[in-house]
C-alpha positions, 0 to 999 in steps of 0.5 A: 188501860195503864196498870200500876204496881207498887213495891215497898222497901224497893231500895234493897233486899227482898223489896228490890227483888220483888220489884224486879219481878213486878216489872214484867207484870205492870206498865208503871212501877212505883219503887217505894223506899225511905232511902231516896238515893237507893231507890233512885239508883234501882229505878235507873238500873231498871230503866237501863235494863229495858224492863217492861215497866216504867220505873218511878222512884218514890221516897216515902216512910210507910208511917207518913200519912201525908206521904201515903196520900201522895202515893195514892194520888200518884197511882190514880194519876197513872192508871189502875192499881194492879199489884202491891208487894209490901216488903218494907219493914224493920227487924228487932235489932233496928229500932225500939219496940214502938218503931217496930210496931209503927213500921211493921204493923201500923205502916201495913195498915196505913198503906192498905187503908190508903190504897183500898179505894183504888182496889178493883177487880184484879188488884192483888196485894201481898203484905210481908209478915214473918215466920217468927209469930209461928215459931213463938206460937203467938195466940192472943186472947180475944181482948189482945186480938181486938187491939191488934185488929185496930192498929190505926187507933191513935192509942194503939201503942199504949193499948198494946203495951197495957195489954201485953205488959212491959215484956213487949218492950223487948224488941225480940217480943215486939217483932213477932207480935207485930208480924202476927198482927200483919197475919191477922190484918191480911185476913181481914183485908181480904174480906174487905177487898173481896167484894170488888174482886181484889185480893190480899194475902201475907207472906212469911219469909224464913231466914233470908240472906239479906243485909237485914237478915245477916244483921239479925244473925250476927246478933242472935245465936238462935238464928244460926240454930234455925239455919242449921235446922233448915231441911233444905240446908241453906238460907233463902235468897231474896229471889226465892221470896220474890218468885213466890210473891210474883205468883201470889200477885199473878192472875194464876193465883186469882183464887188465892186470898186471905191466907199466909204463905210461909217461905222458909225452906221447911224450918218451921216443919223441922222445929215446930212440926208437932 
């Protein structure tokens, strides 16, 4: 049986680090990123490094339904879906509020919907969320929660805007709301996948030293305060996150399902430990 893994956002940062860990867990690894040049370079490096998995670049925007269908078709051609590390995402300084929701929440749901028919006993998926909804203490009322729980509704963006009001146009608000949606989605997907023996969880990074993280830190002074408050006294690395993802996707975590894992060096405990 040929096992297949998927790492999204694999062209750089945490996605690439996750891909490097997955390369020892599967036979074929699809490296997904919208930046074709970057992900092709990563795939070549994998091949030159003699890693176990055959690495195959797959240029794709996670909001592209047709592209997602091609991804699922490719997985089915190659073998059995074993592991998915969905790290692709954007942060508040990278786009407007609509795009943040589209990539971070709708894209997650679209990937899961596309791959769900391929899930089988032993398949495991990790969707990247964020510590931001925890710090913001987001707790939607039932009406808003119902909207968040249906991100593939064609009118989702209009509905969430109507429910939360114009403040959601502030990307610093849209981001934690979108990532809260990912937390909720992972829990519900775990219930959907469980009957076939497959698992789904989310992972919430803290302040991680990546190009994207540095861009956010240079724009928001609050980021430095969080770094200063981190009990371990440093920012995280992509490898810190990837190591946890590798465990979550491994057979050793076979009873881990439907929860979020916070990888933040203890900063949430320091600033919201009440």
